[in-house]
N, C-alpha and C positions, 0 to 999 in steps of 0.2 A: 455594502457588507456582504460578506463570501459567508453562505449556510452552513450550518454546521448539521451534517446528515449525522453523525452519533445521536444529537441531540434527539434531533428530531426522529431516530429511530425510538429511543426511551419514550418520547413523548407519543410517539403510536403505539408504544405498549401500554401505556396508562390506559390509552383510550379504547384498549382491547376489552379491558377489566369489563366495562360494562355490558359487551356486546356476549363475550364468555358469559357470566352472570347469568343474562335472559337466555339464551338459546341451552344453557345448562339446567334451569328450572322452568321457564317456561314448557309447554308441551306444544310443541309444535313440529309439524311433519320433518323428519330430517334435522331436527334437531341437534341430536347428540351429535353427528357426523358434523355438522357445522361447529359445535361446541370442541370438539376434539379438534378440527382443523385452525380455529383460531387459537388454542392455547399452545398446540404445535408451531404455529408461526410467531406468537410472541417469546413463546421460550427460544426458539431459533434467534429471534431480535436481539435475545440479551448477550448471547457469546458474540453476534455480529456487530453490535456496537461500538462495545469495549476494542476487539480487534481493528473497525475502523478508525477508531479514536488515537490507537496508539499508533497505529502505521499511517496516518494522515496526519500523527503532533497537532490533531484537535481537542486534548485534554483540557476540558474545561471544570471551574467550579461548581458551573451548572450541571454539569454534566456530572460531576463525581456526586452529586446530590442527586440528580436524578437515575439515575439507573438503578440502585440501589432501592429506591422509592418503590419502582415500578416494578423490580422482583417483587420486593413486598407485597406490595397491592395485588397484583397476579397471583401470587401465593396464596396469600390469605383469603382472596376472593373466591379461588377456586374450594381452597379447604371448607370454608361455612358452606358453599352450596353442594359439595359434597355430604356433610355433614348434615344437611338440608333433604336431603336425598336419600340418607340412612345409606351411602356405601361409606363411610367412615365415622369412627368412633369420634367423639365430642372431645375427650380426652387429649387425643394424637392432635385435635386441631388446636386445641389449647396449648399444648407442650409450644408446637412451631409459634404460636401465636405471641407466646409470651417473649418468647427468645427475640421474636424480632421485631416484638417493641421495645424490649431492654436494649436490645443491642442498639436499635435508631436514638433511644433516650441517652445512652451512652456517647453517641455520635453529637448530639447537640450540645452535650456537657463538654465535651474536649472541643468542638468548637468555639464556644464559649470563650476556653482559652488559649484561642489560636492554636490548637494542635489538631492537623489534619489526619483523621487514621482513614487511610485507604482499604479495599476490600482486599483480604488476605486470600494465599492461595486457599486456605480453609473453605474459606467463605464462600469462593468459586465451585469447590468439590460441593459443598454444603446443597448450593443451588442447583447443581445438575442433577444430585439424588432426589431433591424434592420434585423437579420435574419429569423425572423418572416414576415417580411414584407415584403423582398426580394424573402422570397420563395413564400408569397403568391402572388406576382405580375408577377413569371414564371408561376405558374400554371392556375390563374383565368382564363387569356384573349387564355389559348391552348385548356385545357382541362376540362369546366364546362358545363354540357351540356347544352341546351339552356332555360329550364328552371330555370336551378339555377346559369343563369347569373347576372340577378339582385341581387340576396341574395350575390353572392360571389363580385361582383365590392362592396357592401355594404362595407363588411367584409374586403377585401383589403384596404377600403378609410381608414377607422377606424383605423388600422394595421399603415396606411402610415403616420397617423396623430400620432398615437401612438410614431412611431419612430423619429418623429421631435420631440415631446416633449421631449422624452428620451436624444435626442442628446442636444437639448438645453440646457436641467435643468443640464444634466450629462456635458457639457462643461463648465458652469456656476460654477460650484461646485468646479470641477478639476481647474479652475484659484484660485479661491477662496484660495481653501487648498494649491494651490502654492503658493500664492503670504503670504501666512503665514509662512510657511517652507522659504521662498528665505528670509524673511524679521527676523526673527529669526534667522537663518544664518548670514547676515550681522552683526544685534546686537551682535552675541557671538564673530563675525571677531573683530568688534571693540573695543570690552571688552578686547580681548584678546590681542590687540594691545597697549591699555590704560596700563592693566598689565605691558607689555614688557617693554613700556615707564618708568615708574615707577619703575621698579626693573633695570632699567639701571644705 
């Protein structure tokens, strides 16, 4: 059986989640550097697995489930850790987490109706915005020189606001798209039932 590299990369990203949390939350020498490195590698792998899946024609149902799951686990774990460290307001994390859970729930509802709703361009842009904001939140309070602190705080604030905007916008657009697909599916099923009744 040919190994599926994109799915393996997605699984690798899932396994990096507890590693990230440990090095963010546990006070160990060099832990911040390791945490940043782990996060950047995991974030980069997000774009790599999708690219490889399309290029090698290895897109699978498991991959369609595992890739967004890995993204959500990575983002949620990082945000919860940053809230625990006092580097991020809890309400910001709650907005992002609520959106991710709502979209995941909707995806499961759609799947129960045999409707597959793949990641949209807005979803990919949202993920990139989240990764940038989280990386800035890890870097800004730890490594910026005092004379760069104010500038770093402003840049980080703007990135967090961008993350929130993209999170909300992509979530709304996902729900609109999912509603269209589900309504279309139900209309198609209803028409099929009517035709079957007429032929009976």
